N, C-alpha and C positions, 0 to 999 in steps of 0.2 A: 689933555691928554684924559682925565679922569675930575667929573664936577661930582659935587655933594649936594644934594638938597639942603635946605636950612634945616629940616627935621632931622636929617641924617647928622649933620655938624652938631646939632644941639644933644643928640643921642651919643654920639662919640665922644663930644667932651664931658657928658654926665658921667660915662663908664669909665673913662680913661684915667682919671684922678691925676692928671698932670704927665700920662704917659701918652704914648703913640699908640694908634690903631695900626696893625699889618695887615696887608693883603697880599696873598701869594696864588700862585696857582700850581695845583699838581696833577699827575696823571690819576684817573680813578674814577668813582662815583658811576652812575646810571648811564651817563652820555660820553664819557671819554676824559672828561677834565673836571677838577672840582675846585673850589674856592677854597683858600685856607685863610682863616682870620687869625689873628693873636695881638697880644699886647707888648709894647716893649718901653723900657725907661731909655734907650740908646739908640741912636739912628744909625749905628754900624755894627750890630749885634751878630754874631753866628757866622763871621767872616761873609757876611752879606752886605753890601754898599745898597742900602736902600735908597729910594728917590727923595728928593727934596720933599720935605712935608708939604702935603697937599692941604691947605685950609689949615694949617698948624697941628694936625690932628692924625692925619692918615701918611702911613709909609707904604710904598708900593715897591716890592720885590721886582728888580730889574728884568729879571727873566718872565715875568708876569706881563710886563708893559704890552708885549706884541699881541696878547690875548684879551687884553681888557680896553685898548685903544678905544677912546670915544665913549666910554662908558658912562652911565650916571648911576650914583648910589643914592638910594633913599631909604629912609626908615618908615616902615609900613606897619600900621596897627590894624590887626583883624579881629574877628570876633575869636578865632582860634588862637591867638598870639601876636606876638610883635617881632620884627626881624629886619635886617638890613638885606635890601632888595639890589641886585646888580643887574641895571637894565644895559644889556650888553650886545651893541649892535653887530659884533663880528661873530656872535652865536649863531649857529645855523640850526640848533636844536637844543633843549634843555629838559630837564627832569620835571616832574611836577611839583616836587618841593624847592626848587630853584637853586640847589646848592650845587648842581654840576649842570656842564653845557659841552657842546660839541661844535668843533668848528669846520 
């Protein structure tokens, strides 16, 4: 479904402090859809039945699964900063910042 690089796993574990990182998708952004990141201490919050934990750190909103199927998440460090990058094979377009995409 989704894979995490080693650097993404290490980063997520370092910031989660025992919680889960959550990933969802909502309408918006420059390209039509936008990634939504969050933290949760519970895998059933907000009436959402999250996916089983991916690498014991990431929970995926089930409504986002069809938009991110086959994606790889990497933690990227560049001169201008560091961020989680989603390499999404389903995206037909994306914005320059990488936070939104189109299908």
